[in-house]
FILO-161310 format. One record per residue (C-alpha): chain; residue in one letter; x, y, z. Coordinates in steps of 0.05 Angstrom, whole numbers. Example, Ala and Ser with C-alpha at 12.3 -4.5 7.8 and 13.67 -1.06 7.14 Angstrom:
REM residues 2
+--------+---------+--------+--------+--------+
! cadena ! residuo !      X !      Y !      Z !
+--------+---------+--------+--------+--------+
!      A !       a !    246 !    -90 !    156 !
!      A !       s !    273 !    -21 !    143 !
+--------+---------+--------+--------+--------+
This chain:
REM residues 342
+--------+---------+--------+--------+--------+
! cadena ! residuo !      X !      Y !      Z !
+--------+---------+--------+--------+--------+
!      A !       m !      0 !      0 !      0 !
!      A !       a !     26 !     69 !    -18 !
!      A !       g !     41 !    119 !     37 !
!      A !       p !      0 !    181 !     53 !
!      A !       g !     -9 !    226 !     -7 !
!      A !       k !     18 !    174 !    -55 !
!      A !       q !    -41 !    130 !    -69 !
!      A !       t !    -50 !     93 !   -134 !
!      A !       s !   -113 !     55 !   -150 !
!      A !       m !   -112 !      0 !   -201 !
!      A !       t !   -160 !    -42 !   -240 !
!      A !       t !   -126 !    -98 !   -278 !
!      A !       r !   -156 !   -124 !   -342 !
!      A !       p !   -134 !   -190 !   -373 !
!      A !       l !   -105 !   -177 !   -442 !
!      A !       y !   -114 !   -248 !   -468 !
!      A !       p !   -170 !   -299 !   -465 !
!      A !       s !   -159 !   -363 !   -427 !
!      A !       f !   -140 !   -425 !   -467 !
!      A !       a !   -152 !   -499 !   -454 !
!      A !       p !    -91 !   -538 !   -431 !
!      A !       i !    -47 !   -562 !   -489 !
!      A !       s !    -32 !   -636 !   -497 !
!      A !       a !     30 !   -666 !   -467 !
!      A !       a !     56 !   -683 !   -537 !
!      A !       i !     50 !   -612 !   -561 !
!      A !       a !     81 !   -586 !   -497 !
!      A !       a !    140 !   -633 !   -505 !
!      A !       c !    149 !   -611 !   -577 !
!      A !       l !    148 !   -538 !   -557 !
!      A !       l !    200 !   -551 !   -503 !
!      A !       a !    244 !   -585 !   -554 !
!      A !       a !    233 !   -531 !   -606 !
!      A !       c !    209 !   -583 !   -656 !
!      A !       g !    224 !   -566 !   -728 !
!      A !       g !    245 !   -495 !   -712 !
!      A !       g !    317 !   -492 !   -693 !
!      A !       g !    306 !   -422 !   -665 !
!      A !       s !    292 !   -391 !   -598 !
!      A !       t !    224 !   -403 !   -568 !
!      A !       d !    228 !   -337 !   -529 !
!      A !       t !    172 !   -288 !   -546 !
!      A !       p !    164 !   -217 !   -523 !
!      A !       t !    111 !   -206 !   -470 !
!      A !       t !     61 !   -150 !   -467 !
!      A !       p !     54 !   -118 !   -399 !
!      A !       t !    -14 !   -123 !   -365 !
!      A !       d !    -54 !    -62 !   -346 !
!      A !       g !    -33 !    -75 !   -274 !
!      A !       q !     40 !    -75 !   -292 !
!      A !       r !     31 !    -12 !   -333 !
!      A !       l !     -5 !     24 !   -277 !
!      A !       a !     48 !      3 !   -227 !
!      A !       a !    101 !     32 !   -272 !
!      A !       a !     62 !     96 !   -283 !
!      A !       g !     48 !    104 !   -209 !
!      A !       q !    121 !     92 !   -190 !
!      A !       t !    142 !    144 !   -241 !
!      A !       a !     93 !    195 !   -215 !
!      A !       n !    115 !    184 !   -144 !
!      A !       s !    190 !    179 !   -154 !
!      A !       h !    214 !    218 !   -214 !
!      A !       s !    242 !    287 !   -198 !
!      A !       l !    202 !    319 !   -254 !
!      A !       c !    138 !    291 !   -224 !
!      A !       s !    151 !    304 !   -150 !
!      A !       a !    102 !    342 !   -107 !
!      A !       a !    162 !    385 !    -86 !
!      A !       r !    167 !    409 !   -158 !
!      A !       l !     95 !    409 !   -182 !
!      A !       g !     56 !    414 !   -118 !
!      A !       p !      1 !    363 !   -103 !
!      A !       y !    -36 !    335 !   -164 !
!      A !       y !    -82 !    281 !   -189 !
!      A !       w !    -68 !    237 !   -249 !
!      A !       e !   -106 !    183 !   -286 !
!      A !       i !   -102 !    139 !   -348 !
!      A !       g !   -159 !    105 !   -385 !
!      A !       d !   -184 !     82 !   -452 !
!      A !       a !   -247 !     89 !   -494 !
!      A !       q !   -285 !     46 !   -445 !
!      A !       g !   -267 !     81 !   -381 !
!      A !       r !   -217 !     98 !   -327 !
!      A !       i !   -165 !     44 !   -317 !
!      A !       g !   -129 !     75 !   -257 !
!      A !       g !    -93 !    134 !   -228 !
!      A !       g !    -76 !    167 !   -162 !
!      A !       q !    -56 !    228 !   -124 !
!      A !       v !     14 !    254 !   -111 !
!      A !       g !     24 !    298 !    -50 !
!      A !       a !    -27 !    319 !      1 !
!      A !       g !    -82 !    371 !     -6 !
!      A !       g !    -86 !    372 !    -82 !
!      A !       p !   -146 !    366 !   -127 !
!      A !       a !   -187 !    302 !   -129 !
!      A !       r !   -219 !    270 !   -189 !
!      A !       d !   -284 !    309 !   -181 !
!      A !       t !   -253 !    377 !   -164 !
!      A !       l !   -278 !    432 !   -208 !
!      A !       m !   -220 !    478 !   -227 !
!      A !       a !   -201 !    531 !   -277 !
!      A !       i !   -164 !    497 !   -334 !
!      A !       a !   -140 !    557 !   -374 !
!      A !       s !   -115 !    537 !   -444 !
!      A !       a !   -141 !    466 !   -438 !
!      A !       s !   -206 !    502 !   -457 !
!      A !       k !   -180 !    507 !   -529 !
!      A !       w !   -189 !    433 !   -544 !
!      A !       i !   -261 !    438 !   -520 !
!      A !       y !   -278 !    497 !   -565 !
!      A !       a !   -247 !    464 !   -626 !
!      A !       a !   -287 !    401 !   -611 !
!      A !       y !   -350 !    443 !   -605 !
!      A !       v !   -339 !    475 !   -673 !
!      A !       l !   -326 !    408 !   -706 !
!      A !       q !   -387 !    377 !   -674 !
!      A !       k !   -433 !    434 !   -693 !
!      A !       a !   -407 !    454 !   -761 !
!      A !       g !   -367 !    395 !   -786 !
!      A !       a !   -296 !    396 !   -811 !
!      A !       r !   -296 !    460 !   -851 !
!      A !       d !   -230 !    483 !   -879 !
!      A !       a !   -250 !    556 !   -869 !
!      A !       d !   -252 !    545 !   -793 !
!      A !       a !   -182 !    514 !   -789 !
!      A !       p !   -141 !    580 !   -787 !
!      A !       y !   -181 !    603 !   -726 !
!      A !       l !   -170 !    536 !   -691 !
!      A !       n !    -96 !    527 !   -707 !
!      A !       f !    -81 !    601 !   -694 !
!      A !       t !    -61 !    623 !   -763 !
!      A !       s !   -121 !    669 !   -776 !
!      A !       g !    -83 !    734 !   -768 !
!      A !       y !   -123 !    758 !   -708 !
!      A !       t !    -61 !    767 !   -666 !
!      A !       q !    -76 !    831 !   -628 !
!      A !       m !   -119 !    806 !   -571 !
!      A !       v !    -86 !    803 !   -503 !
!      A !       l !   -113 !    756 !   -451 !
!      A !       p !   -176 !    792 !   -427 !
!      A !       t !   -202 !    801 !   -357 !
!      A !       c !   -277 !    795 !   -368 !
!      A !       g !   -331 !    775 !   -319 !
!      A !       t !   -387 !    725 !   -325 !
!      A !       l !   -436 !    780 !   -342 !
!      A !       e !   -397 !    804 !   -402 !
!      A !       t !   -408 !    775 !   -470 !
!      A !       i !   -362 !    740 !   -519 !
!      A !       e !   -363 !    803 !   -562 !
!      A !       s !   -350 !    851 !   -504 !
!      A !       c !   -292 !    808 !   -480 !
!      A !       l !   -262 !    817 !   -549 !
!      A !       g !   -264 !    892 !   -540 !
!      A !       n !   -224 !    932 !   -590 !
!      A !       n !   -174 !    877 !   -602 !
!      A !       d !   -208 !    850 !   -664 !
!      A !       e !   -160 !    877 !   -716 !
!      A !       l !   -138 !    830 !   -771 !
!      A !       v !    -63 !    836 !   -782 !
!      A !       r !    -56 !    817 !   -855 !
!      A !       e !     18 !    802 !   -852 !
!      A !       d !      3 !    751 !   -797 !
!      A !       v !    -47 !    712 !   -837 !
!      A !       g !    -20 !    641 !   -847 !
!      A !       r !     31 !    650 !   -791 !
!      A !       y !     23 !    614 !   -724 !
!      A !       s !     13 !    659 !   -664 !
!      A !       y !    -11 !    632 !   -597 !
!      A !       g !    -66 !    676 !   -570 !
!      A !       s !   -139 !    684 !   -552 !
!      A !       g !   -161 !    728 !   -610 !
!      A !       h !   -169 !    672 !   -662 !
!      A !       m !   -222 !    634 !   -623 !
!      A !       q !   -256 !    696 !   -594 !
!      A !       v !   -266 !    727 !   -663 !
!      A !       h !   -288 !    660 !   -691 !
!      A !       a !   -340 !    649 !   -637 !
!      A !       s !   -368 !    719 !   -643 !
!      A !       r !   -365 !    732 !   -717 !
!      A !       v !   -366 !    663 !   -750 !
!      A !       m !   -407 !    620 !   -702 !
!      A !       g !   -454 !    677 !   -683 !
!      A !       l !   -444 !    670 !   -608 !
!      A !       g !   -423 !    742 !   -595 !
!      A !       a !   -483 !    761 !   -550 !
!      A !       m !   -474 !    701 !   -503 !
!      A !       r !   -453 !    708 !   -431 !
!      A !       s !   -419 !    653 !   -391 !
!      A !       a !   -482 !    616 !   -371 !
!      A !       q !   -510 !    616 !   -442 !
!      A !       l !   -443 !    594 !   -470 !
!      A !       t !   -440 !    537 !   -419 !
!      A !       s !   -509 !    513 !   -440 !
!      A !       e !   -493 !    519 !   -515 !
!      A !       v !   -429 !    478 !   -511 !
!      A !       a !   -462 !    425 !   -467 !
!      A !       t !   -520 !    419 !   -516 !
!      A !       v !   -474 !    407 !   -575 !
!      A !       l !   -417 !    367 !   -543 !
!      A !       g !   -449 !    333 !   -484 !
!      A !       a !   -457 !    344 !   -409 !
!      A !       y !   -386 !    338 !   -383 !
!      A !       g !   -396 !    386 !   -325 !
!      A !       f !   -357 !    442 !   -360 !
!      A !       t !   -372 !    513 !   -337 !
!      A !       y !   -349 !    578 !   -368 !
!      A !       v !   -326 !    625 !   -313 !
!      A !       q !   -311 !    676 !   -368 !
!      A !       p !   -341 !    679 !   -438 !
!      A !       q !   -271 !    669 !   -464 !
!      A !       l !   -264 !    609 !   -512 !
!      A !       a !   -190 !    599 !   -508 !
!      A !       g !   -183 !    598 !   -432 !
!      A !       g !   -248 !    610 !   -395 !
!      A !       l !   -270 !    540 !   -375 !
!      A !       a !   -273 !    505 !   -308 !
!      A !       a !   -274 !    429 !   -309 !
!      A !       s !   -261 !    370 !   -265 !
!      A !       p !   -210 !    316 !   -283 !
!      A !       a !   -268 !    266 !   -286 !
!      A !       g !   -307 !    310 !   -334 !
!      A !       y !   -248 !    323 !   -380 !
!      A !       a !   -231 !    249 !   -379 !
!      A !       t !   -302 !    233 !   -403 !
!      A !       f !   -293 !    282 !   -460 !
!      A !       l !   -227 !    248 !   -479 !
!      A !       r !   -260 !    180 !   -478 !
!      A !       d !   -313 !    205 !   -526 !
!      A !       v !   -258 !    231 !   -572 !
!      A !       l !   -227 !    161 !   -570 !
!      A !       n !   -291 !    122 !   -580 !
!      A !       g !   -313 !    163 !   -640 !
!      A !       q !   -374 !    197 !   -608 !
!      A !       l !   -341 !    264 !   -622 !
!      A !       r !   -316 !    287 !   -690 !
!      A !       m !   -252 !    310 !   -658 !
!      A !       g !   -229 !    237 !   -657 !
!      A !       a !   -221 !    237 !   -733 !
!      A !       a !   -191 !    307 !   -733 !
!      A !       l !   -134 !    295 !   -684 !
!      A !       g !    -70 !    323 !   -714 !
!      A !       t !   -103 !    351 !   -776 !
!      A !       h !    -85 !    420 !   -803 !
!      A !       k !    -24 !    420 !   -758 !
!      A !       v !     27 !    476 !   -765 !
!      A !       c !     97 !    488 !   -737 !
!      A !       t !    101 !    534 !   -676 !
!      A !       n !    173 !    546 !   -657 !
!      A !       p !    195 !    616 !   -681 !
!      A !       v !    269 !    595 !   -675 !
!      A !       t !    262 !    539 !   -726 !
!      A !       c !    201 !    558 !   -766 !
!      A !       s !    195 !    622 !   -807 !
!      A !       t !    119 !    619 !   -805 !
!      A !       a !    115 !    619 !   -729 !
!      A !       i !    110 !    683 !   -688 !
!      A !       n !    104 !    661 !   -615 !
!      A !       a !     88 !    599 !   -574 !
!      A !       p !     87 !    582 !   -499 !
!      A !       v !    129 !    519 !   -508 !
!      A !       p !    204 !    530 !   -494 !
!      A !       t !    243 !    539 !   -557 !
!      A !       q !    287 !    478 !   -545 !
!      A !       e !    226 !    436 !   -565 !
!      A !       q !    190 !    435 !   -631 !
!      A !       w !    116 !    420 !   -624 !
!      A !       n !     63 !    428 !   -677 !
!      A !       y !     -7 !    456 !   -666 !
!      A !       s !    -71 !    425 !   -694 !
!      A !       l !   -144 !    443 !   -681 !
!      A !       g !   -144 !    469 !   -610 !
!      A !       h !    -90 !    420 !   -588 !
!      A !       w !    -16 !    408 !   -591 !
!      A !       v !     19 !    351 !   -627 !
!      A !       e !     82 !    334 !   -587 !
!      A !       d !    126 !    322 !   -648 !
!      A !       d !    193 !    343 !   -621 !
!      A !       p !    244 !    296 !   -653 !
!      A !       k !    282 !    285 !   -588 !
!      A !       a !    232 !    288 !   -531 !
!      A !       g !    166 !    281 !   -567 !
!      A !       d !    123 !    219 !   -575 !
!      A !       h !     71 !    250 !   -623 !
!      A !       a !     17 !    251 !   -569 !
!      A !       y !    -41 !    301 !   -573 !
!      A !       s !    -49 !    348 !   -514 !
!      A !       s !    -75 !    415 !   -490 !
!      A !       a !    -37 !    440 !   -430 !
!      A !       g !    -63 !    500 !   -392 !
!      A !       a !    -26 !    556 !   -357 !
!      A !       f !    -51 !    532 !   -289 !
!      A !       g !    -20 !    463 !   -298 !
!      A !       f !    -79 !    423 !   -324 !
!      A !       y !    -52 !    374 !   -376 !
!      A !       p !    -98 !    328 !   -415 !
!      A !       w !    -71 !    281 !   -469 !
!      A !       i !    -87 !    226 !   -519 !
!      A !       d !    -31 !    180 !   -541 !
!      A !       a !     -5 !    177 !   -612 !
!      A !       g !    -38 !    110 !   -623 !
!      A !       r !   -106 !    138 !   -601 !
!      A !       t !   -117 !     81 !   -553 !
!      A !       h !   -109 !    115 !   -485 !
!      A !       y !   -120 !    183 !   -452 !
!      A !       g !    -91 !    215 !   -391 !
!      A !       v !   -102 !    275 !   -346 !
!      A !       l !    -53 !    308 !   -299 !
!      A !       a !    -91 !    360 !   -258 !
!      A !       r !    -61 !    412 !   -212 !
!      A !       r !    -76 !    484 !   -193 !
!      A !       t !    -24 !    539 !   -197 !
!      A !       q !    -64 !    602 !   -211 !
!      A !       d !    -47 !    631 !   -143 !
!      A !       s !     26 !    610 !   -141 !
!      A !       g !     53 !    651 !   -198 !
!      A !       e !     89 !    590 !   -227 !
!      A !       e !    116 !    602 !   -296 !
!      A !       n !    109 !    551 !   -352 !
!      A !       a !     62 !    509 !   -309 !
!      A !       g !     30 !    475 !   -369 !
!      A !       y !     97 !    454 !   -398 !
!      A !       r !    122 !    430 !   -331 !
!      A !       s !     60 !    387 !   -325 !
!      A !       a !     73 !    361 !   -395 !
!      A !       e !    144 !    342 !   -376 !
!      A !       c !    117 !    297 !   -321 !
!      A !       g !     56 !    274 !   -360 !
!      A !       r !     96 !    246 !   -418 !
!      A !       l !    140 !    207 !   -369 !
!      A !       i !     78 !    176 !   -338 !
!      A !       r !     53 !    161 !   -409 !
!      A !       k !    118 !    127 !   -428 !
!      A !       a !    119 !     86 !   -365 !
!      A !       w !     48 !     64 !   -379 !
!      A !       h !     62 !     42 !   -450 !
!      A !       t !    126 !      5 !   -433 !
!      A !       g !    107 !    -23 !   -366 !
!      A !       v !    174 !      2 !   -340 !
!      A !       a !    179 !     55 !   -286 !
!      A !       i !    222 !    116 !   -302 !
!      A !       t !    263 !    142 !   -245 !
!      A !       g !    310 !    201 !   -241 !
+--------+---------+--------+--------+--------+
């Protein structure tokens, strides 16, 4: 049993069906390597229990995942059918059902909403992969009683020389929601209802009518959304990684700015990152938020994960990326069944 603040719950699923006992003759032949002349050793696939043990050990022991570095947090892994397991690191952190501000993890939700309501329209892609040219909007401070349009304010100028160039910011989605989707008059409560009606009831709540960063969600609610991406209930499942663009201004002439450190080269798709860095990346899809909330889907589109923590009051810089550094270690440990320590 794990110690206080380091609990990991597991549900082990058998990966293979049971087989009837083989005959003694066949068993003897296998032991003698009949007719083969080669090794009878075969690679083994780790069970879900072994994977979870490796992921849990990584979360609790790797320096990039420690509570001393990240503060207390909750993590989980699952597939299209449901949660497989997870746990909490450190004491006093969020639980699975804790509603919290998720900052830029909101972006994946808005992109999914657009796809679900309007379909995969090429004309929407520049607003969702941040190449629309609406690069003047600074992160707004707008209350729940303001509207999508009033939160946009006077920052709705199209910068023509920025069209086709990647620039991370809120203006793309805010302009799109107001002027393209016709949601400009909506306040937070109306926007919450609209998104729930189209996407599904995941318990999401807009604390600001700000599409790129105004959502509050629980790890459980976001996990359910990711499961519906995996199981094909949402159109986002087929759109993962589409329309992706390079984002690193050091290595890409069509990139202006990005929150990912320049030593890594990620791409950006429709409201989500594609972690394509040739050295550290594993091509997973993710949408890290500035307060440390980090949801992901693996490159094979078989599993999802959430790492949830709250840093909005701590002033921590690069909280989303720091969560991603830990999250991808947990993801690797899960896939290999081997704990990563360091």
